[in-house]
Biopython code that builds the backbone (N, CA, C, O; Angstrom):
import numpy as np
from Bio.PDB.StructureBuilder import StructureBuilder

atoms = [
    (1, "MET", "N", (-1.572, 1.855, -14.815)),
    (1, "MET", "CA", (-1.322, 0.599, -14.214)),
    (1, "MET", "C", (-2.613, 0.284, -13.342)),
    (1, "MET", "O", (-3.193, 1.122, -12.650)),
    (2, "SER", "N", (-2.918, -0.841, -13.458)),
    (2, "SER", "CA", (-4.157, -1.232, -12.522)),
    (2, "SER", "C", (-3.554, -1.737, -11.230)),
    (2, "SER", "O", (-2.366, -2.015, -11.065)),
    (3, "PHE", "N", (-4.583, -1.825, -10.280)),
    (3, "PHE", "CA", (-4.124, -2.271, -8.856)),
    (3, "PHE", "C", (-3.540, -3.670, -8.995)),
    (3, "PHE", "O", (-2.554, -3.990, -8.332)),
    (4, "VAL", "N", (-4.141, -4.532, -9.865)),
    (4, "VAL", "CA", (-3.693, -5.903, -9.959)),
    (4, "VAL", "C", (-2.218, -5.888, -10.570)),
    (4, "VAL", "O", (-1.335, -6.607, -10.101)),
    (5, "GLN", "N", (-2.025, -5.109, -11.544)),
    (5, "GLN", "CA", (-0.666, -5.104, -12.237)),
    (5, "GLN", "C", (0.359, -4.640, -11.270)),
    (5, "GLN", "O", (1.452, -5.203, -11.201)),
    (6, "ALA", "N", (0.033, -3.604, -10.501)),
    (6, "ALA", "CA", (0.956, -3.017, -9.572)),
    (6, "ALA", "C", (1.217, -4.011, -8.456)),
    (6, "ALA", "O", (2.371, -4.159, -8.052)),
    (7, "ARG", "N", (0.217, -4.697, -7.939)),
    (7, "ARG", "CA", (0.415, -5.760, -6.900)),
    (7, "ARG", "C", (1.231, -6.856, -7.495)),
    (7, "ARG", "O", (2.160, -7.289, -6.814)),
    (8, "GLU", "N", (1.016, -7.345, -8.632)),
    (8, "GLU", "CA", (1.679, -8.451, -9.153)),
    (8, "GLU", "C", (3.142, -8.003, -9.401)),
    (8, "GLU", "O", (4.046, -8.751, -9.029)),
    (9, "LYS", "N", (3.435, -6.800, -10.021)),
    (9, "LYS", "CA", (4.735, -6.355, -10.252)),
    (9, "LYS", "C", (5.559, -6.274, -8.990)),
    (9, "LYS", "O", (6.777, -6.446, -9.032)),
    (10, "ALA", "N", (4.887, -6.002, -7.818)),
    (10, "ALA", "CA", (5.588, -5.984, -6.566)),
    (10, "ALA", "C", (5.691, -7.362, -5.910)),
    (10, "ALA", "O", (6.265, -7.498, -4.830)),
    (11, "GLY", "N", (5.121, -8.406, -6.580)),
    (11, "GLY", "CA", (5.328, -9.823, -6.189)),
    (11, "GLY", "C", (4.559, -10.208, -4.934)),
    (11, "GLY", "O", (4.948, -11.120, -4.204)),
    (12, "LEU", "N", (3.424, -9.472, -4.689)),
    (12, "LEU", "CA", (2.580, -9.701, -3.538)),
    (12, "LEU", "C", (1.209, -10.384, -3.859)),
    (12, "LEU", "O", (0.548, -10.117, -4.863)),
    (13, "SER", "N", (0.889, -11.198, -3.001)),
    (13, "SER", "CA", (-0.642, -11.784, -3.032)),
    (13, "SER", "C", (-1.514, -10.832, -2.446)),
    (13, "SER", "O", (-1.060, -9.952, -1.715)),
    (14, "GLN", "N", (-2.829, -10.933, -2.720)),
    (14, "GLN", "CA", (-3.892, -10.217, -2.116)),
    (14, "GLN", "C", (-3.732, -10.371, -0.537)),
    (14, "GLN", "O", (-3.800, -9.376, 0.184)),
    (15, "ALA", "N", (-3.543, -11.487, -0.087)),
    (15, "ALA", "CA", (-3.374, -11.817, 1.280)),
    (15, "ALA", "C", (-2.211, -11.070, 1.960)),
    (15, "ALA", "O", (-2.335, -10.571, 3.078)),
    (16, "ALA", "N", (-1.092, -11.015, 1.248)),
    (16, "ALA", "CA", (0.042, -10.424, 1.835)),
    (16, "ALA", "C", (-0.246, -8.855, 1.888)),
    (16, "ALA", "O", (0.090, -8.177, 2.859)),
    (17, "VAL", "N", (-0.838, -8.373, 0.865)),
    (17, "VAL", "CA", (-1.215, -6.850, 0.835)),
    (17, "VAL", "C", (-2.093, -6.638, 2.003)),
    (17, "VAL", "O", (-1.828, -5.721, 2.780)),
    (18, "ALA", "N", (-3.147, -7.427, 2.205)),
    (18, "ALA", "CA", (-4.095, -7.120, 3.232)),
    (18, "ALA", "C", (-3.395, -7.159, 4.582)),
    (18, "ALA", "O", (-3.670, -6.335, 5.454)),
    (19, "GLU", "N", (-2.478, -8.130, 4.758)),
    (19, "GLU", "CA", (-1.887, -8.262, 6.107)),
    (19, "GLU", "C", (-0.956, -6.995, 6.325)),
    (19, "GLU", "O", (-0.989, -6.403, 7.405)),
    (20, "GLN", "N", (-0.200, -6.620, 5.386)),
    (20, "GLN", "CA", (0.691, -5.478, 5.514)),
    (20, "GLN", "C", (-0.118, -4.104, 5.658)),
    (20, "GLN", "O", (0.387, -3.172, 6.283)),
    (21, "LEU", "N", (-1.261, -4.007, 5.127)),
    (21, "LEU", "CA", (-2.014, -2.846, 5.106)),
    (21, "LEU", "C", (-3.102, -2.767, 6.348)),
    (21, "LEU", "O", (-3.705, -1.740, 6.660)),
    (22, "GLY", "N", (-3.224, -3.953, 6.946)),
    (22, "GLY", "CA", (-4.209, -4.025, 8.040)),
    (22, "GLY", "C", (-5.665, -3.934, 7.524)),
    (22, "GLY", "O", (-6.537, -3.339, 8.158)),
    (23, "VAL", "N", (-5.883, -4.551, 6.346)),
    (23, "VAL", "CA", (-7.225, -4.725, 5.837)),
    (23, "VAL", "C", (-7.556, -6.152, 5.501)),
    (23, "VAL", "O", (-6.705, -7.028, 5.655)),
    (24, "THR", "N", (-8.700, -6.404, 5.070)),
    (24, "THR", "CA", (-9.048, -7.798, 4.722)),
    (24, "THR", "C", (-8.613, -8.132, 3.260)),
    (24, "THR", "O", (-8.440, -7.205, 2.468)),
    (25, "ALA", "N", (-8.449, -9.318, 2.912)),
    (25, "ALA", "CA", (-8.198, -9.759, 1.605)),
    (25, "ALA", "C", (-9.416, -9.388, 0.681)),
    (25, "ALA", "O", (-9.204, -8.864, -0.412)),
    (26, "PRO", "N", (-10.664, -9.652, 1.107)),
    (26, "PRO", "CA", (-11.789, -9.230, 0.333)),
    (26, "PRO", "C", (-11.777, -7.666, -0.056)),
    (26, "PRO", "O", (-12.207, -7.243, -1.129)),
    (27, "ALA", "N", (-11.233, -6.878, 0.948)),
    (27, "ALA", "CA", (-11.171, -5.429, 0.581)),
    (27, "ALA", "C", (-10.127, -5.137, -0.552)),
    (27, "ALA", "O", (-10.363, -4.243, -1.365)),
    (28, "VAL", "N", (-9.030, -5.843, -0.612)),
    (28, "VAL", "CA", (-8.063, -5.767, -1.637)),
    (28, "VAL", "C", (-8.711, -6.252, -2.910)),
    (28, "VAL", "O", (-8.492, -5.635, -3.953)),
    (29, "CYS", "N", (-9.472, -7.286, -2.900)),
    (29, "CYS", "CA", (-10.141, -7.800, -4.086)),
    (29, "CYS", "C", (-11.150, -6.875, -4.646)),
    (29, "CYS", "O", (-11.273, -6.797, -5.868)),
    (30, "GLN", "N", (-11.932, -6.121, -3.795)),
    (30, "GLN", "CA", (-12.901, -5.088, -4.180)),
    (30, "GLN", "C", (-12.140, -3.920, -4.849)),
    (30, "GLN", "O", (-12.592, -3.411, -5.875)),
    (31, "TRP", "N", (-11.036, -3.506, -4.308)),
    (31, "TRP", "CA", (-10.284, -2.438, -5.025)),
    (31, "TRP", "C", (-9.863, -2.814, -6.443)),
    (31, "TRP", "O", (-9.953, -2.054, -7.408)),
    (32, "GLU", "N", (-9.378, -4.101, -6.474)),
    (32, "GLU", "CA", (-8.848, -4.504, -7.833)),
    (32, "GLU", "C", (-10.008, -4.771, -8.842)),
    (32, "GLU", "O", (-9.759, -4.708, -10.046)),
    (33, "LYS", "N", (-11.211, -5.053, -8.421)),
    (33, "LYS", "CA", (-12.345, -5.149, -9.217)),
    (33, "LYS", "C", (-13.042, -3.810, -9.652)),
    (33, "LYS", "O", (-13.901, -3.727, -10.530)),
    (34, "GLY", "N", (-12.525, -2.746, -8.883)),
    (34, "GLY", "CA", (-13.191, -1.463, -9.073)),
    (34, "GLY", "C", (-14.495, -1.278, -8.322)),
    (34, "GLY", "O", (-15.175, -0.275, -8.541)),
    (35, "LYS", "N", (-14.856, -2.151, -7.490)),
    (35, "LYS", "CA", (-16.106, -2.075, -6.737)),
    (35, "LYS", "C", (-16.010, -1.099, -5.627)),
    (35, "LYS", "O", (-17.035, -0.518, -5.271)),
    (36, "THR", "N", (-14.912, -0.868, -5.063)),
    (36, "THR", "CA", (-14.721, 0.104, -4.040)),
    (36, "THR", "C", (-13.376, 0.808, -4.359)),
    (36, "THR", "O", (-12.545, 0.263, -5.086)),
    (37, "SER", "N", (-13.187, 1.962, -3.834)),
    (37, "SER", "CA", (-11.925, 2.687, -3.951)),
    (37, "SER", "C", (-11.330, 3.018, -2.705)),
    (37, "SER", "O", (-12.072, 3.539, -1.873)),
    (38, "PRO", "N", (-10.116, 2.818, -2.401)),
    (38, "PRO", "CA", (-9.439, 3.154, -1.140)),
    (38, "PRO", "C", (-9.397, 4.717, -1.113)),
    (38, "PRO", "O", (-9.339, 5.387, -2.144)),
    (39, "LYS", "N", (-9.428, 5.220, 0.094)),
    (39, "LYS", "CA", (-9.349, 6.667, 0.402)),
    (39, "LYS", "C", (-7.805, 7.055, 0.207)),
    (39, "LYS", "O", (-6.911, 6.210, 0.165)),
    (40, "MET", "N", (-7.606, 8.412, 0.093)),
    (40, "MET", "CA", (-6.207, 8.949, -0.144)),
    (40, "MET", "C", (-5.158, 8.465, 0.727)),
    (40, "MET", "O", (-4.087, 8.074, 0.263)),
    (41, "PRO", "N", (-5.428, 8.471, 2.055)),
    (41, "PRO", "CA", (-4.354, 7.938, 2.944)),
    (41, "PRO", "C", (-4.016, 6.480, 2.650)),
    (41, "PRO", "O", (-2.832, 6.148, 2.714)),
    (42, "MET", "N", (-4.937, 5.591, 2.337)),
    (42, "MET", "CA", (-4.656, 4.249, 1.936)),
    (42, "MET", "C", (-4.071, 4.091, 0.675)),
    (42, "MET", "O", (-3.234, 3.211, 0.473)),
    (43, "LEU", "N", (-4.479, 4.950, -0.276)),
    (43, "LEU", "CA", (-3.745, 4.973, -1.623)),
    (43, "LEU", "C", (-2.307, 5.234, -1.455)),
    (43, "LEU", "O", (-1.479, 4.612, -2.119)),
    (44, "ARG", "N", (-1.971, 6.147, -0.575)),
    (44, "ARG", "CA", (-0.453, 6.388, -0.372)),
    (44, "ARG", "C", (0.198, 5.231, 0.103)),
    (44, "ARG", "O", (1.299, 4.915, -0.348)),
    (45, "LYS", "N", (-0.447, 4.485, 1.081)),
    (45, "LYS", "CA", (0.255, 3.317, 1.634)),
    (45, "LYS", "C", (0.451, 2.160, 0.594)),
    (45, "LYS", "O", (1.477, 1.489, 0.477)),
    (46, "ILE", "N", (-0.663, 2.038, -0.118)),
    (46, "ILE", "CA", (-0.647, 1.024, -1.329)),
    (46, "ILE", "C", (0.487, 1.346, -2.230)),
    (46, "ILE", "O", (1.294, 0.458, -2.508)),
    (47, "ALA", "N", (0.618, 2.603, -2.732)),
    (47, "ALA", "CA", (1.659, 3.002, -3.641)),
    (47, "ALA", "C", (2.978, 2.719, -3.047)),
    (47, "ALA", "O", (3.859, 2.190, -3.725)),
    (48, "LYS", "N", (3.156, 3.046, -1.815)),
    (48, "LYS", "CA", (4.474, 2.875, -1.183)),
    (48, "LYS", "C", (4.744, 1.287, -1.130)),
    (48, "LYS", "O", (5.856, 0.831, -1.397)),
    (49, "LEU", "N", (3.810, 0.596, -0.820)),
    (49, "LEU", "CA", (3.931, -0.894, -0.675)),
    (49, "LEU", "C", (4.297, -1.490, -2.092)),
    (49, "LEU", "O", (5.149, -2.373, -2.190)),
    (50, "TYR", "N", (3.610, -0.969, -3.211)),
    (50, "TYR", "CA", (3.812, -1.494, -4.437)),
    (50, "TYR", "C", (4.992, -0.869, -5.127)),
    (50, "TYR", "O", (5.390, -1.351, -6.188)),
    (51, "GLY", "N", (5.582, 0.188, -4.577)),
    (51, "GLY", "CA", (6.784, 0.811, -5.142)),
    (51, "GLY", "C", (6.428, 1.584, -6.416)),
    (51, "GLY", "O", (7.181, 1.571, -7.389)),
    (52, "CYS", "N", (5.295, 2.244, -6.398)),
    (52, "CYS", "CA", (4.873, 3.148, -7.441)),
    (52, "CYS", "C", (4.262, 4.379, -6.878)),
    (52, "CYS", "O", (4.207, 4.523, -5.657)),
    (53, "THR", "N", (3.808, 5.258, -7.680)),
    (53, "THR", "CA", (3.087, 6.391, -7.283)),
    (53, "THR", "C", (1.558, 6.380, -7.206)),
    (53, "THR", "O", (0.938, 5.584, -7.912)),
    (54, "VAL", "N", (0.939, 7.194, -6.413)),
    (54, "VAL", "CA", (-0.518, 7.113, -6.432)),
    (54, "VAL", "C", (-1.030, 7.592, -7.890)),
    (54, "VAL", "O", (-2.056, 7.094, -8.355)),
    (55, "ASP", "N", (-0.324, 8.532, -8.574)),
    (55, "ASP", "CA", (-0.796, 8.803, -9.878)),
    (55, "ASP", "C", (-0.717, 7.611, -10.788)),
    (55, "ASP", "O", (-1.562, 7.475, -11.673)),
    (56, "GLU", "N", (0.226, 6.764, -10.626)),
    (56, "GLU", "CA", (0.311, 5.477, -11.510)),
    (56, "GLU", "C", (-0.783, 4.604, -11.185)),
    (56, "GLU", "O", (-1.334, 3.978, -12.090)),
    (57, "LEU", "N", (-1.199, 4.483, -9.857)),
    (57, "LEU", "CA", (-2.361, 3.633, -9.480)),
    (57, "LEU", "C", (-3.661, 4.150, -10.065)),
    (57, "LEU", "O", (-4.492, 3.368, -10.527)),
    (58, "VAL", "N", (-3.829, 5.365, -10.049)),
    (58, "VAL", "CA", (-5.220, 5.922, -10.433)),
    (58, "VAL", "C", (-5.298, 6.398, -11.883)),
    (58, "VAL", "O", (-6.353, 6.811, -12.366)),
    (59, "ALA", "N", (-4.155, 6.329, -12.562)),
    (59, "ALA", "CA", (-4.123, 6.834, -14.064)),
    (59, "ALA", "C", (-5.016, 6.041, -14.901)),
    (59, "ALA", "O", (-5.671, 6.628, -15.761)),
    (60, "GLU", "N", (-5.123, 4.773, -14.754)),
    (60, "GLU", "CA", (-6.023, 3.988, -15.612)),
    (60, "GLU", "C", (-7.402, 4.283, -15.335)),
    (60, "GLU", "O", (-8.210, 4.291, -16.264)),
    (61, "ASP", "N", (-7.798, 4.556, -14.008)),
    (61, "ASP", "CA", (-9.156, 4.955, -13.641)),
    (61, "ASP", "C", (-9.517, 6.284, -14.268)),
    (61, "ASP", "O", (-10.617, 6.433, -14.800)),
    (62, "CYS", "N", (-8.594, 7.280, -14.217)),
    (62, "CYS", "CA", (-8.776, 8.576, -14.795)),
    (62, "CYS", "C", (-9.047, 8.421, -16.205)),
    (62, "CYS", "O", (-10.047, 8.983, -16.652)),
    (63, "ALA", "N", (-8.252, 7.693, -17.034)),
    (63, "ALA", "CA", (-8.395, 7.526, -18.428)),
    (63, "ALA", "C", (-9.769, 6.986, -18.745)),
    (63, "ALA", "O", (-10.320, 7.361, -19.780)),
    (64, "GLU", "N", (-10.365, 6.130, -17.931)),
    (64, "GLU", "CA", (-11.710, 5.626, -18.204)),
    (64, "GLU", "C", (-12.666, 6.648, -18.131)),
    (64, "GLU", "O", (-13.576, 6.711, -18.958)),
    (65, "VAL", "N", (-12.529, 7.547, -17.114)),
    (65, "VAL", "CA", (-13.504, 8.633, -16.906)),
    (65, "VAL", "C", (-13.513, 9.636, -18.123)),
    (65, "VAL", "O", (-14.570, 10.060, -18.589)),
    (66, "THR", "N", (-12.344, 9.972, -18.583)),
    (66, "THR", "CA", (-12.227, 10.892, -19.635)),
    (66, "THR", "C", (-12.483, 10.432, -21.043)),
    (66, "THR", "O", (-12.663, 11.264, -21.932)),
    (67, "ASP", "N", (-12.506, 9.131, -21.282)),
    (67, "ASP", "CA", (-12.771, 8.652, -22.554)),
    (67, "ASP", "C", (-14.285, 8.781, -22.900)),
    (67, "ASP", "O", (-14.701, 8.403, -23.995)),
]
sb = StructureBuilder()
sb.init_structure("model")
sb.init_model(0)
sb.init_chain("A")
sb.init_seg("    ")
for serial, (resi, resn, name, xyz) in enumerate(atoms, 1):
    if name == "N":
        sb.init_residue(resn, " ", resi, " ")
    sb.init_atom(name, np.array(xyz, "f"), 0.0, 1.0, " ", f" {name:<3s}", serial, name[0])
structure = sb.get_structure()
């Protein structure tokens, strides 16, 4: 599941995610585009907010690396 898919499944906008995590909306956009990656503590917060696991968030990224 991508960051975008997880966020949309949770019914959240980039602005709402940014506000709840204490980051900027452009930071959320950068994660979703794959230009930057949040560190593990932030990944845990994102997963909790989205109602998924960290593994689900990074699974798509891992698949791209191993292909």
